[in-house]
DSSP file (Angstrom, degrees, kcal/mol; ACC not computed):
  #  RESIDUE AA STRUCTURE BP1 BP2  ACC     N-H-->O    O-->H-N    N-H-->O    O-->H-N    TCO  KAPPA ALPHA  PHI   PSI    X-CA   Y-CA   Z-CA
    1    1 A X              0   0    0      0, 0.0     2,-0.3     0, 0.0    56,-0.2   0.000 360.0 360.0 360.0 151.9  -14.7    0.3    7.2
    2    2 A X  B     -a   57   0A   0     54,-2.3    56,-2.6     5,-0.1    57,-0.3  -0.837 360.0 -60.2 148.9 178.1  -15.8   -1.7   10.1
    3    3 A X     >  -     0   0    0     -2,-0.3     4,-2.4    53,-0.2     3,-0.2  -0.317  56.0 -98.1 -81.9 172.1  -15.1   -4.8   12.2
    4    4 A X  T  4 S+     0   0    0      1,-0.2    -1,-0.1     2,-0.2     0, 0.0   0.845 127.9  49.0 -58.7 -33.2  -15.2   -8.4   10.9
    5    5 A X  T  4 S+     0   0    0      1,-0.1    -1,-0.2     3,-0.0    -3,-0.0   0.811 114.2  44.8 -75.3 -31.2  -18.7   -8.6   12.3
    6    6 A X  T  4 S+     0   0    0     -3,-0.2    -2,-0.2     2,-0.1    -1,-0.1   0.827  91.0  86.7 -87.1 -33.9  -19.9   -5.3   10.7
    7    7 A X  S  < S-     0   0    0     -4,-2.4     2,-0.2     1,-0.1    -5,-0.1  -0.383  75.7-124.9 -73.7 147.9  -18.6   -5.4    7.1
    8    8 A X     >  -     0   0    0      1,-0.1     4,-2.4    -2,-0.1     5,-0.2  -0.465  19.4-113.6 -86.1 161.3  -20.7   -7.1    4.5
    9    9 A X  H  > S+     0   0    0      1,-0.2     4,-2.7     2,-0.2     5,-0.2   0.875 120.2  55.1 -59.0 -37.8  -19.5  -10.0    2.3
   10   10 A X  H  > S+     0   0    0      2,-0.2     4,-2.7     1,-0.2    -1,-0.2   0.905 107.4  48.5 -66.0 -41.2  -19.9   -7.6   -0.6
   11   11 A X  H  > S+     0   0    0      2,-0.2     4,-2.4     1,-0.2    -2,-0.2   0.930 112.3  48.8 -61.8 -45.0  -17.6   -5.1    1.1
   12   12 A X  H  X S+     0   0    0     -4,-2.4     4,-2.5     2,-0.2     5,-0.2   0.942 113.3  46.8 -57.5 -51.6  -15.0   -7.7    1.8
   13   13 A X  H  X S+     0   0    0     -4,-2.7     4,-2.5     1,-0.2    -2,-0.2   0.907 112.6  49.5 -60.8 -45.1  -15.2   -9.0   -1.8
   14   14 A X  H  X S+     0   0    0     -4,-2.7     4,-2.0     2,-0.2    -1,-0.2   0.911 111.3  48.7 -62.3 -41.8  -14.9   -5.5   -3.3
   15   15 A X  H  X S+     0   0    0     -4,-2.4     4,-2.7     1,-0.2     5,-0.3   0.925 115.4  43.3 -66.0 -45.7  -11.9   -4.6   -1.2
   16   16 A X  H  X>S+     0   0    0     -4,-2.5     5,-2.3     1,-0.2     4,-1.8   0.829 110.5  56.4 -67.8 -33.7  -10.1   -7.8   -2.0
   17   17 A X  I  <>S+     0   0    0     -4,-2.5     5,-1.6    -5,-0.2    -2,-0.2   0.905 116.0  37.1 -65.2 -40.6  -11.0   -7.5   -5.7
   18   18 A X  I  <5S+     0   0    0     -4,-2.0     5,-0.3     3,-0.2    -2,-0.2   0.966 125.2  35.3 -75.2 -54.0   -9.4   -4.0   -5.8
   19   19 A X  I  <5S+     0   0    0     -4,-2.7    -3,-0.2    -5,-0.2    -2,-0.2   0.686 134.3  14.1 -84.6 -21.0   -6.4   -4.5   -3.6
   20   20 A X  I  X5S+     0   0    0     -4,-1.8     4,-2.5    -5,-0.3    -3,-0.2   0.741 126.8  44.6-118.3 -54.0   -5.3   -8.0   -4.2
   21   21 A X  I  ><S+     0   0    0     -5,-2.3     4,-3.1     1,-0.2     5,-0.2   0.921 113.8  53.1 -62.2 -43.9   -7.0   -9.4   -7.4
   22   22 A X  H  ><S+     0   0    0     -5,-1.6     4,-2.2    -6,-0.3     5,-0.2   0.893 110.9  45.9 -58.3 -42.7   -6.3   -6.2   -9.3
   23   23 A X  H  > S+     0   0    0     -5,-0.3     4,-2.5     2,-0.2    -1,-0.2   0.917 114.4  49.1 -65.5 -44.6   -2.6   -6.3   -8.4
   24   24 A X  H  X S+     0   0    0     -4,-2.5     4,-2.4     2,-0.2    -2,-0.2   0.922 112.8  46.5 -60.8 -47.7   -2.5  -10.1   -9.3
   25   25 A X  H  X S+     0   0    0     -4,-3.1     4,-1.9     2,-0.2    -2,-0.2   0.912 114.4  46.2 -66.2 -43.5   -4.2   -9.6  -12.7
   26   26 A X  H  X S+     0   0    0     -4,-2.2     4,-2.1    -5,-0.2     5,-0.2   0.928 113.5  50.1 -63.5 -44.6   -2.1   -6.6  -13.7
   27   27 A X  H  X S+     0   0    0     -4,-2.5     4,-2.4    -5,-0.2    -2,-0.2   0.920 109.3  51.2 -58.8 -45.3    1.1   -8.4  -12.6
   28   28 A X  H  X S+     0   0    0     -4,-2.4     4,-0.6     1,-0.2    -1,-0.2   0.883 111.2  49.0 -58.4 -40.8    0.1  -11.5  -14.6
   29   29 A X  H  < S+     0   0    0     -4,-1.9     4,-0.4     1,-0.2    -1,-0.2   0.856 117.5  38.4 -70.5 -35.5   -0.5   -9.3  -17.7
   30   30 A X  H >X S+     0   0    0     -4,-2.1     4,-2.3     1,-0.2     3,-0.7   0.763  95.8  80.1 -88.8 -28.0    2.8   -7.4  -17.5
   31   31 A X  H 3X S+     0   0    0     -4,-2.4     4,-2.7     1,-0.2     5,-0.2   0.861  90.6  51.7 -53.9 -44.2    5.2  -10.3  -16.4
   32   32 A X  H 3X S+     0   0    0     -4,-0.6     4,-2.2     1,-0.2    -1,-0.2   0.884 112.1  47.5 -63.1 -34.2    5.6  -11.8  -19.9
   33   33 A X  H <> S+     0   0    0     -3,-0.7     4,-1.9    -4,-0.4    -2,-0.2   0.900 112.1  49.5 -72.3 -40.8    6.5   -8.4  -21.3
   34   34 A X  H  X>S+     0   0    0     -4,-2.3     5,-2.9     2,-0.2     4,-0.6   0.925 111.2  49.2 -60.7 -44.9    9.0   -7.7  -18.5
   35   35 A X  H ><5S+     0   0    0     -4,-2.7     3,-1.3     1,-0.2    -2,-0.2   0.941 110.9  50.1 -62.1 -45.3   10.6  -11.2  -19.0
   36   36 A X  H 3<5S+     0   0    0     -4,-2.2    -1,-0.2     1,-0.3    -2,-0.2   0.842 109.3  52.4 -60.9 -32.9   10.9  -10.5  -22.7
   37   37 A X  H 3<5S-     0   0    0     -4,-1.9    -1,-0.3     2,-0.1    -2,-0.2   0.529 123.0-106.2 -81.6  -5.7   12.5   -7.2  -22.0
   38   38 A X  T <<5S-     0   0    0     -3,-1.3     2,-0.3    -4,-0.6    -3,-0.2   0.578  77.9 -35.7  91.7  11.6   15.1   -8.8  -19.7
   39   39 A X      < +     0   0    0     -5,-2.9     2,-0.3    -6,-0.2    44,-0.3  -0.812  58.4 179.3 136.2-172.7   13.5   -7.6  -16.4
   40   40 A X  E     -b   83   0B   0     42,-2.0    44,-2.8    -2,-0.3     2,-0.4  -0.974  29.3 -87.8 163.0-172.2   11.8   -4.7  -14.8
   41   41 A X  E     -b   84   0B   0     -2,-0.3     2,-0.5    42,-0.2    44,-0.2  -0.994  18.6-162.3-138.3 127.3   10.3   -3.4  -11.6
   42   42 A X  E     -b   85   0B   0     42,-3.0    44,-2.4    -2,-0.4     2,-0.6  -0.944  10.6-167.6-106.8 126.0    6.8   -3.7  -10.2
   43   43 A X  E     -b   86   0B   0     -2,-0.5     2,-0.3    42,-0.2    44,-0.2  -0.939   5.0-167.3-119.4 110.3    5.9   -1.2   -7.5
   44   44 A X  E     -b   87   0B   0     42,-3.0    44,-3.1    -2,-0.6     2,-0.7  -0.661  17.3-135.8 -93.4 150.2    2.8   -1.9   -5.6
   45   45 A X  E     +b   88   0B   0     -2,-0.3    44,-0.2    42,-0.2    42,-0.1  -0.898  39.2 154.8-109.4 104.9    1.1    0.6   -3.2
   46   46 A X        -     0   0    0     42,-2.9    44,-0.3    -2,-0.7     2,-0.3   0.378  34.2-114.7 -95.6-132.0    0.1   -1.2   -0.1
   47   47 A X    >   -     0   0    0     42,-0.2     3,-1.5    17,-0.2     4,-0.4  -0.952  18.4-112.9-169.3 152.7   -0.4    0.5    3.3
   48   48 A X  T >> S+     0   0    0     42,-2.3     4,-2.2    -2,-0.3     3,-1.1   0.767 116.0  67.3 -63.7 -21.2    1.1    0.6    6.8
   49   49 A X  H 3> S+     0   0    0     41,-0.4     4,-1.2     1,-0.3    -1,-0.3   0.739  90.9  61.2 -71.0 -20.9   -2.3   -1.0    7.8
   50   50 A X  H <4 S+     0   0    0     -3,-1.5    -1,-0.3    14,-0.2    -2,-0.2   0.601 110.3  40.9 -76.5 -10.1   -1.2   -4.1    5.9
   51   51 A X  H <4 S+     0   0    0     -3,-1.1    -2,-0.2    -4,-0.4    -1,-0.1   0.811 135.5  12.9 -98.7 -44.4    1.7   -4.4    8.3
   52   52 A X  H  < S-     0   0    0     -4,-2.2    -3,-0.2     1,-0.1    -2,-0.2   0.676  89.8-141.9-108.8 -23.8    0.0   -3.5   11.6
   53   53 A X     <  -     0   0    0     -4,-1.2     2,-0.3    -5,-0.4    -1,-0.1  -0.117  15.0-137.5  77.3 174.6   -3.7   -3.6   11.1
   54   54 A X    >   -     0   0    0      3,-0.1     3,-1.2    -5,-0.1     7,-0.1  -0.976  25.4 -78.5-165.5 159.3   -6.1   -1.1   12.7
   55   55 A X  T 3  S+     0   0    0     -2,-0.3   -52,-0.1     1,-0.2   -53,-0.1  -0.402 113.2   9.9 -63.8 137.8   -9.4   -0.8   14.5
   56   56 A X  T 3  S+     0   0    0     -2,-0.1   -54,-2.3     1,-0.1    -1,-0.2   0.748  99.5 102.6  64.5  27.7  -12.4   -0.9   12.1
   57   57 A X  B <>> +a    2   0A   0     -3,-1.2     4,-1.7   -56,-0.2     5,-0.6  -0.252  33.2 143.7-128.1  42.8  -10.4   -1.9    9.1
   58   58 A X  T  45S+     0   0    0    -56,-2.6   -55,-0.1     1,-0.2    -1,-0.1   0.616  80.7  26.8 -69.0 -12.0  -11.3   -5.6    9.0
   59   59 A X  T  >5S+     0   0    0    -57,-0.3     4,-1.8    -3,-0.1    -1,-0.2   0.719 121.5  49.6-110.2 -41.7  -11.3   -5.8    5.2
   60   60 A X  H  >5S+     0   0    0      2,-0.2     4,-2.2     1,-0.2     5,-0.2   0.971 111.0  48.1 -64.7 -53.9   -8.9   -3.0    4.1
   61   61 A X  H  X5S+     0   0    0     -4,-1.7     4,-2.4     1,-0.2     5,-0.2   0.926 113.4  45.6 -57.9 -49.8   -6.0   -4.0    6.4
   62   62 A X  H  ><S+     0   0    0     -5,-0.6     4,-2.5     1,-0.2    -1,-0.2   0.856 110.5  55.2 -60.9 -33.1   -6.0   -7.7    5.5
   63   63 A X  H  X S+     0   0    0     -4,-1.8     4,-1.8     2,-0.2    -1,-0.2   0.897 109.7  45.8 -66.3 -37.3   -6.3   -6.9    1.9
   64   64 A X  H  X S+     0   0    0     -4,-2.2     4,-2.1     2,-0.2    -2,-0.2   0.855 111.1  53.8 -72.7 -35.4   -3.2   -4.7    2.0
   65   65 A X  H  X S+     0   0    0     -4,-2.4     4,-2.1    -5,-0.2    -2,-0.2   0.895 108.3  49.1 -63.4 -40.1   -1.5   -7.4    4.0
   66   66 A X  H  X S+     0   0    0     -4,-2.5     4,-2.6     2,-0.2    -2,-0.2   0.878 108.3  54.2 -64.1 -37.2   -2.3   -9.9    1.3
   67   67 A X  H  X S+     0   0    0     -4,-1.8     4,-2.4     2,-0.2    -2,-0.2   0.915 107.9  50.5 -62.0 -41.2   -0.9   -7.4   -1.3
   68   68 A X  H  X S+     0   0    0     -4,-2.1     4,-2.1     2,-0.2    -2,-0.2   0.920 112.4  45.7 -61.5 -45.3    2.4   -7.3    0.7
   69   69 A X  H  X S+     0   0    0     -4,-2.1     4,-2.6     2,-0.2    -1,-0.2   0.871 111.2  52.4 -70.6 -35.9    2.6  -11.1    0.8
   70   70 A X  H  X S+     0   0    0     -4,-2.6     4,-2.5     2,-0.2    -2,-0.2   0.892 108.2  53.1 -62.6 -38.1    1.8  -11.3   -2.9
   71   71 A X  H  X S+     0   0    0     -4,-2.4     4,-2.2     2,-0.2    -2,-0.2   0.937 110.5  45.9 -58.4 -49.3    4.6   -8.8   -3.5
   72   72 A X  H  X S+     0   0    0     -4,-2.1     4,-2.1     2,-0.2    -2,-0.2   0.908 112.4  50.9 -64.1 -42.7    7.0  -10.9   -1.6
   73   73 A X  H  X S+     0   0    0     -4,-2.6     4,-2.8     1,-0.2    -1,-0.2   0.917 111.2  47.2 -60.1 -45.0    5.9  -14.1   -3.4
   74   74 A X  H  X S+     0   0    0     -4,-2.5     4,-2.6     2,-0.2    -1,-0.2   0.893 109.6  54.7 -66.6 -36.3    6.3  -12.5   -6.8
   75   75 A X  H  X S+     0   0    0     -4,-2.2     4,-1.1    -5,-0.2    -1,-0.2   0.926 112.0  43.8 -60.5 -42.6    9.7  -11.2   -5.8
   76   76 A X  H  < S+     0   0    0     -4,-2.1     4,-0.4     1,-0.2     3,-0.3   0.925 116.4  47.0 -66.1 -45.5   10.8  -14.7   -4.9
   77   77 A X  H  < S+     0   0    0     -4,-2.8    -2,-0.2     1,-0.2    -1,-0.2   0.827 124.3  29.1 -68.0 -32.0    9.3  -16.2   -8.0
   78   78 A X  H ><>S+     0   0    0     -4,-2.6     5,-1.9    -5,-0.2     3,-1.1   0.355  87.1  98.4-118.3   7.1   10.7  -13.7  -10.5
   79   79 A X  G ><5S+     0   0    0     -4,-1.1     3,-2.1    -3,-0.3    -1,-0.1   0.909  82.4  57.0 -60.2 -41.8   13.9  -12.5   -9.0
   80   80 A X  G 3 5S+     0   0    0     -4,-0.4    -1,-0.3     1,-0.3    -2,-0.1   0.661 101.8  57.6 -64.7 -13.6   16.0  -14.8  -11.1
   81   81 A X  G < 5S-     0   0    0     -3,-1.1    -1,-0.3     2,-0.2    -2,-0.2   0.249 121.2-108.6 -96.6  11.7   14.4  -13.2  -14.2
   82   82 A X  T < 5S+     0   0    0     -3,-2.1   -42,-2.0     1,-0.2     2,-0.6   0.807  77.4 136.2  65.6  29.7   15.7   -9.8  -13.1
   83   83 A X  E   < -b   40   0B   0     -5,-1.9     2,-0.4   -44,-0.3    -1,-0.2  -0.947  38.7-160.6-111.7 116.6   12.1   -8.7  -12.3
   84   84 A X  E     -b   41   0B   0    -44,-2.8   -42,-3.0    -2,-0.6     2,-0.4  -0.766   5.9-168.5-101.0 143.4   11.9   -6.9   -9.0
   85   85 A X  E     +b   42   0B   0     -2,-0.4    62,-3.4   -44,-0.2    63,-0.3  -0.988  16.1 159.5-135.1 121.3    8.7   -6.5   -7.0
   86   86 A X  E     -b   43   0B   0    -44,-2.4   -42,-3.0    -2,-0.4     2,-0.4  -0.909  26.1-138.1-137.7 165.2    8.3   -4.2   -4.0
   87   87 A X  E     -bc  44 149B   0     61,-3.2    63,-3.1    -2,-0.3     2,-0.5  -0.986   5.4-146.8-129.3 135.6    5.6   -2.4   -2.1
   88   88 A X  E     -bc  45 150B   0    -44,-3.1   -42,-2.9    -2,-0.4     2,-0.5  -0.853  13.3-161.0 -93.6 135.8    5.3    1.1   -0.8
   89   89 A X  E     - c   0 151B   0     61,-3.2    63,-1.9    -2,-0.5   -42,-0.2  -0.756  14.3-177.6-122.2  83.1    3.4    1.2    2.5
   90   90 A X  E     - c   0 152B   0     -2,-0.5   -42,-2.3   -44,-0.3   -41,-0.4  -0.335  16.3-145.9 -75.5 161.4    2.2    4.8    3.1
   91   91 A X        -     0   0    0     61,-1.4     2,-0.5     1,-0.2    -1,-0.1   0.004  67.8 -22.3 -97.4-147.6    0.3    6.0    6.1
   92   92 A X        -     0   0    0     61,-0.2    33,-2.4    23,-0.2     2,-0.4  -0.514  68.9-172.0 -71.6 116.1   -2.3    8.8    5.8
   93   93 A X  B     -d  125   0C   0     -2,-0.5     2,-1.2    31,-0.2     5,-0.3  -0.899  30.0-115.3-109.5 135.6   -1.6   10.8    2.6
   94   94 A X        +     0   0    0     31,-3.8    33,-0.5    -2,-0.4     2,-0.2  -0.588  59.7 140.9 -76.2 103.7   -3.5   13.9    1.9
   95   95 A X     >  -     0   0    0     -2,-1.2     4,-2.5    31,-0.1     5,-0.2  -0.727  69.8 -93.3-128.0 178.2   -5.4   13.1   -1.2
   96   96 A X  H  > S+     0   0    0     -2,-0.2     4,-2.1     2,-0.2     5,-0.1   0.870 127.0  52.8 -62.1 -36.9   -8.9   13.9   -2.5
   97   97 A X  H  > S+     0   0    0      2,-0.2     4,-2.2     1,-0.2    -1,-0.2   0.925 109.8  47.4 -65.3 -45.0  -10.0   10.6   -1.0
   98   98 A X  H  > S+     0   0    0     -5,-0.3     4,-2.4     1,-0.2     5,-0.2   0.926 111.1  51.9 -61.5 -45.5   -8.6   11.4    2.4
   99   99 A X  H  X S+     0   0    0     -4,-2.5     4,-2.8     1,-0.2    -1,-0.2   0.902 109.7  49.9 -57.3 -43.0  -10.1   14.9    2.3
  100  100 A X  H  X S+     0   0    0     -4,-2.1     4,-2.0     2,-0.2    -1,-0.2   0.907 109.6  49.9 -65.7 -41.8  -13.5   13.3    1.5
  101  101 A X  H  < S+     0   0    0     -4,-2.2     4,-0.4     2,-0.2    -2,-0.2   0.916 114.8  44.3 -64.1 -42.2  -13.3   10.8    4.4
  102  102 A X  H >< S+     0   0    0     -4,-2.4     3,-1.1     1,-0.2    -2,-0.2   0.917 111.8  53.3 -66.6 -44.1  -12.4   13.6    6.9
  103  103 A X  H 3< S+     0   0    0     -4,-2.8     5,-0.2     1,-0.3    -1,-0.2   0.837 107.9  51.1 -61.0 -34.4  -15.1   15.9    5.5
  104  104 A X  T 3< S+     0   0    0     -4,-2.0    -1,-0.3    -5,-0.1    -2,-0.2   0.535  87.8 106.2 -84.1  -5.2  -17.8   13.3    6.0
  105  105 A X  S X  S-     0   0    0     -3,-1.1     3,-0.6    -4,-0.4     4,-0.1  -0.370  83.3-116.7 -71.0 152.7  -16.8   12.6    9.6
  106  106 A X  T 3  S+     0   0    0      1,-0.3     2,-0.4     2,-0.1    -1,-0.1   0.858 113.1  22.5 -58.2 -35.8  -19.1   13.9   12.3
  107  107 A X  T 3> S-     0   0    0      1,-0.1     4,-2.2    -5,-0.0     3,-0.4  -0.765  72.9-178.9-132.7  86.9  -16.3   16.2   13.5
  108  108 A X  H <> S+     0   0    0     -3,-0.6     4,-2.6    -2,-0.4     5,-0.2   0.867  81.5  55.5 -56.3 -40.1  -13.9   16.7   10.7
  109  109 A X  H  > S+     0   0    0      1,-0.2     4,-2.4     2,-0.2    -1,-0.2   0.908 109.1  46.6 -58.6 -43.2  -11.5   18.9   12.7
  110  110 A X  H  > S+     0   0    0     -3,-0.4     4,-2.5     2,-0.2    -1,-0.2   0.899 112.0  50.5 -67.4 -41.0  -11.2   16.2   15.4
  111  111 A X  H  X S+     0   0    0     -4,-2.2     4,-2.8     2,-0.2    -2,-0.2   0.928 110.9  48.7 -62.6 -44.3  -10.6   13.5   12.8
  112  112 A X  H  X S+     0   0    0     -4,-2.6     4,-2.4     1,-0.2     5,-0.2   0.928 112.5  48.0 -63.1 -44.6   -7.9   15.5   11.1
  113  113 A X  H  X S+     0   0    0     -4,-2.4     4,-2.6     2,-0.2    -1,-0.2   0.897 112.2  50.3 -61.9 -39.5   -6.2   16.3   14.4
  114  114 A X  H  X S+     0   0    0     -4,-2.5     4,-1.0     2,-0.2    -2,-0.2   0.934 110.8  48.6 -63.2 -46.1   -6.4   12.6   15.4
  115  115 A X  H  < S+     0   0    0     -4,-2.8     3,-0.5     1,-0.2    -2,-0.2   0.889 114.8  44.7 -61.5 -41.0   -4.9   11.5   12.1
  116  116 A X  H >< S+     0   0    0     -4,-2.4     3,-1.7     1,-0.2     6,-0.4   0.891 106.8  62.3 -65.9 -40.2   -2.0   14.1   12.4
  117  117 A X  H 3< S+     0   0    0     -4,-2.6    -1,-0.2     1,-0.3    -2,-0.2   0.677  93.8  60.8 -64.2 -20.5   -1.5   13.1   16.0
  118  118 A X  T 3< S+     0   0    0     -4,-1.0     2,-0.5    -3,-0.5    -1,-0.3   0.449  92.7  77.4 -86.4   1.2   -0.5    9.5   15.2
  119  119 A X    X   -     0   0    0     -3,-1.7     3,-2.4     1,-0.1    36,-0.2  -0.948  69.3-153.1-113.6 115.5    2.4   10.7   13.2
  120  120 A X  T 3  S+     0   0    0     -2,-0.5    35,-0.2    34,-0.3    -1,-0.1   0.770  96.5  66.1 -58.7 -25.7    5.5   11.8   15.1
  121  121 A X  T 3  S-     0   0    0     33,-1.9    -1,-0.3     2,-0.2    34,-0.1   0.725 108.7-128.6 -67.5 -21.2    6.4   14.0   12.3
  122  122 A X  S <  S+     0   0    0     -3,-2.4     2,-0.3    -6,-0.4    -2,-0.1   0.706  71.3  68.3  85.7  21.1    3.2   16.0   13.1
  123  123 A X  S    S-     0   0    0     -7,-0.2    -1,-0.2    31,-0.1     2,-0.2  -0.980  82.7 -95.2-157.0 165.2    1.5   16.2    9.7
  124  124 A X        -     0   0    0     -2,-0.3   -31,-0.2     1,-0.1    -8,-0.1  -0.566  51.2 -99.9 -80.5 153.7   -0.2   14.1    7.2
  125  125 A X  B     -d   93   0C   0    -33,-2.4   -31,-3.8    -2,-0.2     2,-0.3  -0.312  30.0-140.7 -70.5 156.3    1.8   12.8    4.3
  126  126 A X    >>  -     0   0    0    -33,-0.2     3,-1.9     1,-0.1     4,-0.6  -0.843  26.4-111.2-112.3 151.8    1.8   14.5    0.9
  127  127 A X  H >> S+     0   0    0    -33,-0.5     3,-1.4    -2,-0.3     4,-1.2   0.875 119.2  60.4 -51.0 -37.3    1.8   12.6   -2.5
  128  128 A X  H 3> S+     0   0    0      1,-0.3     4,-0.9     2,-0.2    -1,-0.3   0.763  91.3  69.2 -62.3 -24.5    5.4   14.0   -3.0
  129  129 A X  H <4 S+     0   0    0     -3,-1.9     4,-0.3     1,-0.2    -1,-0.3   0.790 110.0  32.4 -66.2 -26.7    6.5   12.2    0.2
  130  130 A X  H <X S+     0   0    0     -3,-1.4     4,-2.1    -4,-0.6    -1,-0.2   0.596 101.3  80.2-102.9 -13.6    6.0    8.8   -1.5
  131  131 A X  H  X S+     0   0    0     -4,-1.2     4,-2.4     1,-0.2     5,-0.2   0.901  89.4  53.7 -60.6 -44.1    7.0    9.8   -5.1
  132  132 A X  H  X S+     0   0    0     -4,-0.9     4,-2.5     1,-0.2    -1,-0.2   0.887 109.5  47.4 -61.1 -40.9   10.7    9.7   -4.5
  133  133 A X  H  > S+     0   0    0     -4,-0.3     4,-3.1     2,-0.2    -1,-0.2   0.903 110.5  53.2 -65.4 -40.4   10.5    6.2   -3.2
  134  134 A X  H  X S+     0   0    0     -4,-2.1     4,-1.8     2,-0.2    -2,-0.2   0.906 110.9  46.0 -59.7 -43.2    8.4    5.1   -6.1
  135  135 A X  H  X S+     0   0    0     -4,-2.4     4,-1.2     2,-0.2    -1,-0.2   0.924 112.7  50.9 -66.2 -45.0   10.9    6.5   -8.6
  136  136 A X  H >< S+     0   0    0     -4,-2.5     3,-0.9     1,-0.2     6,-0.6   0.951 111.5  46.7 -54.9 -52.6   13.8    4.9   -6.7
  137  137 A X  H 3< S+     0   0    0     -4,-3.1    -1,-0.2     1,-0.3    -2,-0.2   0.805 112.9  50.0 -65.0 -29.3   12.0    1.4   -6.7
  138  138 A X  H 3< S+     0   0    0     -4,-1.8    -1,-0.3    -5,-0.2    -2,-0.2   0.693 104.0  77.1 -78.1 -17.4   11.2    1.8  -10.4
  139  139 A X  S X< S-     0   0    0     -4,-1.2     3,-1.2    -3,-0.9   -99,-0.0  -0.354  91.1-111.5 -94.3 171.0   14.8    2.7  -11.3
  140  140 A X  G >  S+     0   0    0      1,-0.2     3,-1.4     2,-0.1    -1,-0.1   0.584 106.0  82.1 -72.7 -10.8   18.0    0.7  -11.7
  141  141 A X  G 3  S+     0   0    0      1,-0.3    -1,-0.2    -5,-0.2     3,-0.2   0.753  93.1  49.1 -64.7 -23.1   19.3    2.5   -8.5
  142  142 A X  G X  S+     0   0    0     -3,-1.2     3,-2.3    -6,-0.6    -1,-0.3  -0.084  70.4 131.8-105.2  33.6   17.3   -0.1   -6.6
  143  143 A X  T <  S+     0   0    0     -3,-1.4    -1,-0.2     1,-0.3    -2,-0.1   0.674  74.9  48.7 -62.6 -15.7   18.6   -3.2   -8.5
  144  144 A X  T 3  S+     0   0    0     -3,-0.2     2,-0.6    -4,-0.1    -1,-0.3   0.219  94.2  91.8-106.7  14.0   19.4   -5.0   -5.2
  145  145 A X    <   +     0   0    0     -3,-2.3     2,-0.3    -8,-0.1    -3,-0.1  -0.943  45.3 138.3-114.6 118.8   16.0   -4.3   -3.7
  146  146 A X        +     0   0    0     -2,-0.6   -60,-0.2   -62,-0.1     3,-0.1  -0.973  59.3  25.3-156.0 145.8   13.1   -6.8   -4.1
  147  147 A X  S    S+     0   0    0    -62,-3.4     2,-0.3    -2,-0.3   -61,-0.2   0.647  84.1 142.4  77.6  14.6   10.4   -8.3   -1.9
  148  148 A X        -     0   0    0    -63,-0.3   -61,-3.2   -77,-0.1     2,-0.6  -0.679  42.6-159.1 -92.4 140.0   10.5   -5.2    0.4
  149  149 A X  E     -c   87   0B   0     -2,-0.3     2,-0.6   -63,-0.2   -61,-0.2  -0.946  22.9-165.1-114.1 106.3    7.5   -3.6    2.0
  150  150 A X  E     -c   88   0B   0    -63,-3.1   -61,-3.2    -2,-0.6     2,-0.2  -0.822   9.8-141.8-103.7 114.8    8.7   -0.1    2.7
  151  151 A X  E     -c   89   0B   0     -2,-0.6     2,-0.4   -63,-0.2   -61,-0.2  -0.526  17.6-179.2 -73.9 139.0    6.8    2.2    5.1
  152  152 A X  E     +c   90   0B   0    -63,-1.9   -61,-1.4    -2,-0.2  -104,-0.1  -0.866  37.4 131.9-130.1  92.5    6.6    5.9    4.2
  153  153 A X  S >  S-     0   0    0     -2,-0.4     3,-2.2   -63,-0.2   -61,-0.2   0.202  73.0-110.8-144.0  17.8    4.6    6.9    7.3
  154  154 A X  T 3  S-     0   0    0      1,-0.3   -33,-1.9   -35,-0.1   -34,-0.3   0.779  87.9 -53.1  54.6  25.3    5.9   10.0    9.2
  155  155 A X  T >> S+     0   0    0    -36,-0.2     3,-1.2   -35,-0.2     4,-0.8   0.519  99.1 138.1  90.5   6.5    6.8    7.6   12.0
  156  156 A X  G X4 S+     0   0    0     -3,-2.2     3,-0.9     1,-0.3    -2,-0.1   0.903  74.8  44.7 -52.0 -48.6    3.4    6.0   12.4
  157  157 A X  G 34 S+     0   0    0      1,-0.2    -1,-0.3     2,-0.1   -38,-0.1   0.670 103.7  65.7 -74.2 -13.5    4.8    2.5   12.8
  158  158 A X  G <4        0   0    0     -3,-1.2    -1,-0.2     1,-0.2    -2,-0.2   0.698 360.0 360.0 -75.7 -21.0    7.4    3.7   15.3
  159  159 A X    <<        0   0    0     -3,-0.9    -1,-0.2    -4,-0.8    -2,-0.1   0.479 360.0 360.0 -83.1 360.0    4.8    4.7   17.8
């Protein structure tokens, strides 16, 4: 985390390697099999920060934005092959990683209240809050959905 001036080149590279290169490499590996099977669905997990950005997220937010654009490009490139590509864009989800970030903060209670406070729904998201969308996007029920970046954010982007 940090501003463009604060983050190191190594942090930048690691973040983009995970969030963009990883998606690209996995997609390249699976696309031939999906094509052979007559189609399929790729569901990427981006972030609301890839849509709006945020303070002190000068590597993370752009990497998630790049993931969203890669998702859209792949949807355009492979739609005619019946391969759909979409991205889920969650806000703050209560996971072990989120708990660790909050725990390491100088005032964990204040950080937790601040994170909750930016969501009109008044709570952090739970993994189950995004699971239904993931199942939908992976299923044939979403056969007309491709190239979408879908926020699941408790109203975060509405504020």
